[in-house]
C-alpha positions in Angstrom: 94.2 -9.1 -44.1 95.9 -5.7 -43.9 94.5 -3.3 -41.4 92.5 -0.3 -42.9 93.7 3.1 -42.1 92.0 6.5 -42.0 93.7 9.9 -42.4 91.7 12.0 -40.0 88.8 11.5 -37.4 85.4 10.2 -38.4 82.2 10.6 -36.5 80.9 13.2 -34.1 81.9 16.9 -34.3 84.6 18.2 -34.6 85.6 15.1 -36.7 87.0 15.9 -40.2 84.7 13.2 -41.8 86.5 13.0 -45.2 84.4 10.9 -47.5 87.1 8.2 -48.1 87.7 7.9 -44.3 83.9 7.7 -43.7 83.5 5.0 -46.2 86.3 3.0 -44.6 84.9 3.2 -41.1 81.3 2.4 -42.5 82.7 -0.8 -44.2 84.5 -1.8 -40.9 81.2 -1.2 -38.9 79.4 -3.4 -41.4 81.8 -6.3 -40.6 81.8 -6.1 -36.9 81.2 -9.4 -35.1 78.8 -9.9 -33.4 76.8 -7.6 -35.8 75.6 -4.2 -34.6 72.0 -3.5 -34.3 72.5 -0.2 -36.1 72.5 -0.6 -39.8 75.1 1.4 -41.7 75.3 2.1 -45.5 78.6 2.9 -47.2 77.6 6.5 -48.2 80.8 8.5 -47.5 78.6 10.7 -45.2 78.8 10.8 -41.5 75.0 10.5 -41.0 73.2 9.9 -37.8 73.2 6.1 -38.3 77.0 6.1 -38.7 77.4 8.0 -35.6 75.0 5.7 -33.6 76.9 2.6 -35.0 80.2 4.0 -33.8 78.8 4.7 -30.4 77.1 1.2 -30.3 80.4 -0.4 -31.1 82.4 1.7 -28.5 79.9 0.7 -25.8 81.5 -2.7 -26.0 84.7 -1.3 -24.5 84.2 2.3 -23.5 82.3 3.5 -20.5 81.4 6.9 -22.2 81.3 6.3 -26.0 81.9 9.6 -27.8 81.1 8.6 -31.4 84.5 9.3 -32.8 87.0 7.2 -34.6 90.6 8.7 -34.6 93.6 7.4 -36.6 95.7 7.4 -33.4 95.7 8.7 -29.8 93.1 7.4 -27.3 90.4 6.8 -29.8 92.9 4.9 -32.1 91.7 2.0 -30.0 88.4 2.2 -31.7 90.0 1.8 -35.1 92.2 -0.9 -33.7 89.2 -3.0 -32.6 87.3 -2.2 -35.8 90.1 -3.8 -37.7 91.1 -6.7 -35.3 88.1 -7.2 -33.0 89.2 -8.2 -29.5 90.3 -11.8 -29.5 93.9 -11.3 -30.6 94.4 -8.7 -27.9 92.8 -10.4 -25.0 93.4 -13.8 -23.3 91.0 -15.2 -20.8 89.1 -11.9 -20.6 85.2 -11.9 -20.6 83.3 -9.0 -22.1 83.0 -7.1 -18.8 86.7 -7.4 -18.2 87.6 -6.3 -21.7 85.3 -3.2 -21.1 87.2 -2.3 -17.9 90.5 -2.8 -19.4 89.8 -0.5 -22.3 88.2 2.1 -20.2 91.3 2.1 -18.0 93.6 2.3 -20.9 91.8 5.4 -22.3 92.0 7.1 -18.9 95.6 6.1 -18.5 96.5 7.7 -21.9 94.7 10.9 -20.7 96.6 10.9 -17.5 99.9 10.6 -19.2 99.0 13.3 -21.6 98.4 15.6 -18.6 101.7 14.7 -17.1 103.6 15.4 -20.3 101.9 18.7 -20.7 102.7 19.8 -17.1 106.4 18.5 -17.6 106.6 20.9 -20.5 106.2 23.9 -18.2 109.3 24.4 -16.3 108.1 27.3 -14.2 105.2 25.5 -12.6 106.1 25.7 -8.9 103.6 23.0 -7.8 104.8 20.6 -10.3 108.4 21.4 -9.5 107.9 20.6 -5.8 106.2 17.3 -6.7 109.2 16.3 -8.9 111.6 17.2 -6.0 109.6 15.2 -3.5 109.4 12.1 -5.8 112.4 12.2 -8.0 114.8 14.5 -6.1 115.2 16.5 -9.3 115.4 20.2 -9.2 114.4 21.4 -12.6 115.8 24.9 -12.2 119.3 23.6 -11.3 121.7 23.4 -14.3 123.4 20.4 -12.7 120.1 18.5 -13.0 119.5 19.3 -16.6 120.3 15.8 -17.8 118.1 14.2 -15.3 115.3 16.7 -16.3 115.7 15.4 -19.9 115.7 11.8 -18.8 112.5 12.3 -16.7 110.6 14.0 -19.5 111.8 11.5 -22.1 110.8 8.6 -19.9 107.3 10.0 -19.5 107.0 10.4 -23.3 108.2 6.8 -23.9 105.7 5.7 -21.2 102.8 7.4 -22.9 103.7 6.1 -26.3 104.0 2.5 -24.8 100.2 2.6 -24.4 99.7 2.9 -28.1 101.4 -0.4 -28.7 99.5 -3.5 -29.6 99.3 -4.9 -26.1 98.1 -8.3 -25.0 96.0 -8.4 -21.9 95.7 -11.8 -20.0 93.2 -12.3 -17.2 94.0 -14.9 -14.5 91.5 -16.5 -12.1 93.4 -16.2 -8.9 93.8 -13.2 -6.7 97.2 -11.4 -6.2 98.4 -8.6 -3.8 99.9 -6.9 -6.9 96.5 -7.0 -8.9 98.4 -6.8 -12.1 102.0 -7.8 -13.2 104.3 -7.9 -16.1 107.1 -10.2 -17.3 110.1 -8.3 -18.7 110.7 -11.3 -21.1 107.2 -10.5 -22.5 107.2 -6.7 -22.6 103.9 -6.4 -24.5 101.8 -8.6 -22.2 100.0 -7.2 -19.1 98.6 -9.8 -16.7 95.6 -9.1 -14.4 94.6 -10.9 -11.3 90.8 -11.4 -10.5 90.9 -8.7 -7.9 92.1 -6.1 -10.4 88.6 -6.2 -11.8 87.0 -6.1 -8.4 88.7 -2.7 -7.4 86.0 -0.2 -7.8 88.1 2.9 -7.9 89.3 3.3 -11.4 92.1 5.7 -10.5 93.8 2.9 -8.5 93.6 0.6 -11.5 95.0 3.3 -13.7 97.9 3.9 -11.3 98.6 0.2 -11.4 98.7 0.1 -15.1 101.2 3.0 -15.3 103.4 1.2 -12.7 103.5 -2.1 -14.6 104.1 -0.5 -18.0 106.9 1.6 -16.4 108.5 -1.8 -15.7 108.2 -3.2 -19.1 108.4 -0.1 -21.3 111.3 1.6 -19.4 112.8 -1.6 -18.0 112.9 -0.3 -14.5 112.3 -2.2 -11.3 112.2 -0.9 -7.7 115.6 0.7 -7.2 116.3 1.9 -3.8 113.7 -0.6 -2.3 113.9 -4.3 -1.4 113.6 -6.7 -4.3 109.9 -7.0 -4.2 109.3 -3.3 -3.8 107.8 -1.6 -0.7 104.5 0.2 -0.2 104.5 2.7 2.7 100.8 2.9 3.7 99.6 6.2 5.1 101.9 8.1 2.7 100.6 10.3 -0.1 102.1 9.9 -3.7 103.8 13.3 -3.5 105.1 13.2 0.0 108.9 13.3 0.2 110.5 9.9 -0.7 114.2 10.4 0.0 115.3 8.5 -3.1 118.5 9.4 -4.9 117.8 10.7 -8.4 119.4 7.5 -10.0 117.1 5.2 -7.8 114.0 7.3 -8.5 114.5 7.2 -12.3 114.8 3.5 -12.0 111.8 2.8 -9.8 108.3 2.1 -11.2 106.7 3.5 -8.1 108.0 6.9 -8.8 106.5 7.1 -12.2 103.2 5.9 -10.8 103.3 8.4 -7.9 104.1 11.4 -10.1 101.4 10.4 -12.6 98.9 10.3 -9.7 100.1 13.5 -8.1 99.8 15.7 -11.2 96.2 14.9 -12.0 93.7 17.8 -11.6 91.5 15.6 -9.4 94.4 14.6 -7.1 93.7 14.8 -3.4 96.5 13.5 -1.1 94.3 12.2 1.6 92.4 9.9 -0.8 95.7 8.0 -1.4 96.9 7.7 2.2 
């Protein structure tokens, strides 16, 4: 069955709530399995029962349901699940694990949106220093113009990679890495049991960015031993000493910059 699409947002303000889009979402809400407790009619109006049904459905995979269904972006995941449910995108995941993954994905998308917004402002001295420390790229130097372009383009690609139809597979064992990918299966992300035991969401989000950098950008841990190397006691934006070429081909560097550019970032919390 073909997926149903909408042209604009449906649900809580400031959604567009075009009647045809509202009817599409209402029909999808009627077919959710297991059924929702909130009854929805196909009226073409975003009435209170429709908004409540959207929030009830989102509560299955979002920590903070906002009552909106968007055609794309972070809440495009709501439409994805309305169309496809969850089974085709999850392997070995229970309901709680699915909720953790989806909450983490939404925050990951927001984090990368923040990174891309900051990378668009070339005069931000704080951002520029973090880029120098992690990637050894000086954005104001003409000689580094091509590297600046590559860095920005890679982060745009990384953000878009989280809009792909990914498969998430949970494994019963524990792993030092918590999560991992196989470059031969670039749309699959694997999770160890201790990923779900990590209570600090930001650490899980950083791990997701790292693993998708591997599979979406096809980078490894250039400039490090084959398995990578973690320097405990070092903050993400402390000087790393990589060459530009190695940094652009190292998944840790994308993780570190994404962490360091968040408004809530505090270096000592990561040391």
